[in-house]
MIFITOR-762179 format. One record per residue: x, y, z of N, C-alpha, C in turn. Coordinates in nm, 3 decimals, decimal comma. Layout:
BEGIN
+---------+---------+---------+---------+---------+---------+---------+---------+---------+
:      nx :      ny :      nz :     cax :     cay :     caz :      cx :      cy :      cz :
+---------+---------+---------+---------+---------+---------+---------+---------+---------+
:       X :       Y :       Z :       X :       Y :       Z :       X :       Y :       Z :
...
+---------+---------+---------+---------+---------+---------+---------+---------+---------+
//
This chain:
BEGIN
+---------+---------+---------+---------+---------+---------+---------+---------+---------+
:      nx :      ny :      nz :     cax :     cay :     caz :      cx :      cy :      cz :
+---------+---------+---------+---------+---------+---------+---------+---------+---------+
:  -3,500 :   1,849 :  -0,487 :  -3,416 :   1,805 :  -0,378 :  -3,269 :   1,813 :  -0,422 :
:  -3,182 :   1,860 :  -0,335 :  -3,039 :   1,873 :  -0,364 :  -2,967 :   1,750 :  -0,309 :
:  -2,894 :   1,683 :  -0,396 :  -2,819 :   1,565 :  -0,355 :  -2,677 :   1,605 :  -0,317 :
:  -2,624 :   1,545 :  -0,212 :  -2,486 :   1,572 :  -0,172 :  -2,388 :   1,516 :  -0,274 :
:  -2,288 :   1,592 :  -0,307 :  -2,189 :   1,549 :  -0,406 :  -2,102 :   1,435 :  -0,355 :
:  -2,077 :   1,431 :  -0,227 :  -1,989 :   1,326 :  -0,174 :  -2,047 :   1,186 :  -0,196 :
:  -2,175 :   1,171 :  -0,187 :  -2,237 :   1,040 :  -0,205 :  -2,224 :   0,992 :  -0,349 :
:  -2,214 :   1,083 :  -0,444 :  -2,208 :   1,046 :  -0,585 :  -2,068 :   1,054 :  -0,643 :
:  -1,968 :   1,082 :  -0,560 :  -1,832 :   1,098 :  -0,607 :  -1,774 :   0,963 :  -0,651 :
:  -1,712 :   0,960 :  -0,766 :  -1,648 :   0,839 :  -0,816 :  -1,515 :   0,820 :  -0,746 :
:  -1,486 :   0,699 :  -0,702 :  -1,365 :   0,671 :  -0,628 :  -1,289 :   0,557 :  -0,697 :
:  -1,162 :   0,579 :  -0,728 :  -1,081 :   0,476 :  -0,793 :  -1,014 :   0,381 :  -0,695 :
:  -1,027 :   0,406 :  -0,565 :  -0,962 :   0,320 :  -0,467 :  -1,022 :   0,181 :  -0,469 :
:  -0,936 :   0,080 :  -0,462 :  -0,979 :  -0,059 :  -0,460 :  -0,908 :  -0,128 :  -0,345 :
:  -0,981 :  -0,200 :  -0,263 :  -0,920 :  -0,277 :  -0,155 :  -0,825 :  -0,379 :  -0,216 :
:  -0,703 :  -0,392 :  -0,161 :  -0,612 :  -0,494 :  -0,214 :  -0,663 :  -0,633 :  -0,179 :
:  -0,640 :  -0,727 :  -0,269 :  -0,678 :  -0,865 :  -0,242 :  -0,576 :  -0,927 :  -0,148 :
:  -0,610 :  -1,040 :  -0,088 :  -0,516 :  -1,110 :   0,000 :  -0,390 :  -1,149 :  -0,077 :
:  -0,407 :  -1,191 :  -0,202 :  -0,292 :  -1,229 :  -0,284 :  -0,199 :  -1,110 :  -0,308 :
:  -0,257 :  -0,992 :  -0,331 :  -0,175 :  -0,872 :  -0,352 :  -0,098 :  -0,836 :  -0,225 :
:  -0,162 :  -0,847 :  -0,110 :  -0,096 :  -0,816 :   0,017 :   0,021 :  -0,910 :   0,039 :
:  -0,001 :  -1,040 :   0,017 :   0,107 :  -1,138 :   0,034 :   0,220 :  -1,108 :  -0,063 :
:   0,187 :  -1,078 :  -0,188 :   0,287 :  -1,047 :  -0,290 :   0,375 :  -0,929 :  -0,248 :
:   0,311 :  -0,818 :  -0,205 :   0,386 :  -0,699 :  -0,168 :   0,471 :  -0,722 :  -0,043 :
:   0,422 :  -0,799 :   0,053 :   0,501 :  -0,829 :   0,173 :   0,624 :  -0,913 :   0,136 :
:   0,604 :  -1,013 :   0,050 :   0,718 :  -1,094 :   0,006 :   0,818 :  -1,010 :  -0,072 :
:   0,769 :  -0,920 :  -0,155 :   0,857 :  -0,833 :  -0,231 :   0,939 :  -0,743 :  -0,138 :
:   0,877 :  -0,690 :  -0,033 :   0,950 :  -0,607 :   0,062 :   1,056 :  -0,689 :   0,137 :
:   1,025 :  -0,815 :   0,168 :   1,123 :  -0,901 :   0,234 :   1,242 :  -0,927 :   0,142 :
:   1,215 :  -0,949 :   0,015 :   1,323 :  -0,971 :  -0,082 :   1,409 :  -0,845 :  -0,094 :
:   1,345 :  -0,727 :  -0,099 :   1,421 :  -0,602 :  -0,106 :   1,507 :  -0,583 :   0,018 :
:   1,454 :  -0,619 :   0,135 :   1,530 :  -0,605 :   0,260 :   1,650 :  -0,701 :   0,259 :
:   1,629 :  -0,824 :   0,212 :   1,740 :  -0,920 :   0,205 :   1,846 :  -0,873 :   0,107 :
:   1,804 :  -0,817 :  -0,007 :   1,900 :  -0,768 :  -0,107 :   1,979 :  -0,650 :  -0,051 :
:   1,913 :  -0,560 :   0,022 :   1,981 :  -0,446 :   0,082 :   2,081 :  -0,493 :   0,187 :
:   2,042 :  -0,592 :   0,266 :   2,131 :  -0,646 :   0,370 :   2,253 :  -0,714 :   0,304 :
:   2,230 :  -0,787 :   0,195 :   2,339 :  -0,855 :   0,125 :   2,438 :  -0,755 :   0,065 :
:   2,391 :  -0,636 :   0,030 :   2,476 :  -0,534 :  -0,027 :   2,536 :  -0,443 :   0,080 :
:   2,509 :  -0,476 :   0,207 :   2,565 :  -0,397 :   0,315 :   2,482 :  -0,276 :   0,351 :
:   2,362 :  -0,268 :   0,297 :   2,274 :  -0,155 :   0,326 :   2,188 :  -0,182 :   0,447 :
:   2,095 :  -0,094 :   0,471 :   2,003 :  -0,107 :   0,583 :   1,898 :  -0,212 :   0,548 :
:   1,886 :  -0,320 :   0,629 :   1,789 :  -0,425 :   0,596 :   1,644 :  -0,385 :   0,622 :
:   1,623 :  -0,276 :   0,692 :   1,487 :  -0,231 :   0,722 :   1,434 :  -0,150 :   0,605 :
:   1,315 :  -0,183 :   0,559 :   1,251 :  -0,107 :   0,453 :   1,173 :   0,005 :   0,518 :
:   1,200 :   0,126 :   0,480 :   1,131 :   0,241 :   0,536 :   0,984 :   0,238 :   0,500 :
:   0,898 :   0,276 :   0,594 :   0,755 :   0,279 :   0,564 :   0,724 :   0,390 :   0,464 :
:   0,810 :   0,490 :   0,454 :   0,784 :   0,597 :   0,358 :   0,812 :   0,551 :   0,215 :
:   0,891 :   0,442 :   0,200 :   0,917 :   0,390 :   0,066 :   0,846 :   0,258 :   0,043 :
:   0,754 :   0,225 :   0,129 :   0,680 :   0,100 :   0,117 :   0,604 :   0,096 :  -0,015 :
:   0,597 :  -0,022 :  -0,074 :   0,524 :  -0,036 :  -0,199 :   0,383 :  -0,090 :  -0,176 :
:   0,346 :  -0,111 :  -0,049 :   0,210 :  -0,154 :  -0,021 :   0,112 :  -0,043 :  -0,055 :
:  -0,005 :  -0,080 :  -0,100 :  -0,104 :   0,023 :  -0,129 :  -0,142 :   0,099 :  -0,003 :
:  -0,187 :   0,223 :  -0,017 :  -0,223 :   0,301 :   0,102 :  -0,345 :   0,243 :   0,171 :
:  -0,361 :   0,268 :   0,301 :  -0,479 :   0,218 :   0,371 :  -0,608 :   0,284 :   0,320 :
:  -0,718 :   0,221 :   0,352 :  -0,847 :   0,274 :   0,312 :  -0,872 :   0,408 :   0,378 :
:  -0,911 :   0,509 :   0,302 :  -0,943 :   0,638 :   0,364 :  -1,061 :   0,623 :   0,459 :
:  -1,051 :   0,679 :   0,579 :  -1,157 :   0,663 :   0,678 :  -1,247 :   0,786 :   0,687 :
:  -1,218 :   0,891 :   0,613 :  -1,296 :   1,014 :   0,623 :  -1,416 :   1,018 :   0,528 :
:  -1,445 :   0,909 :   0,459 :  -1,559 :   0,910 :   0,365 :  -1,679 :   0,853 :   0,432 :
+---------+---------+---------+---------+---------+---------+---------+---------+---------+
//
C-alpha cells in the first residue's frame, strides 16, 4: 500500500498560546506609541507585524 506523503509530513508550525498573543499585541501597541511619540506613523503596518502567521488552511 502506498501512503500519502502529506499525511506524514513533519510540520514545525505551533499554534501561539493566549499569553503569546497578548504579549505580541501589547508589544505592537508599545511600538505604535513610541512611533507616535517620535512623530512617526502610529499605525503598525500589517506587513511588519510581529504576530505569528495564521494557521495554514490548505493542509
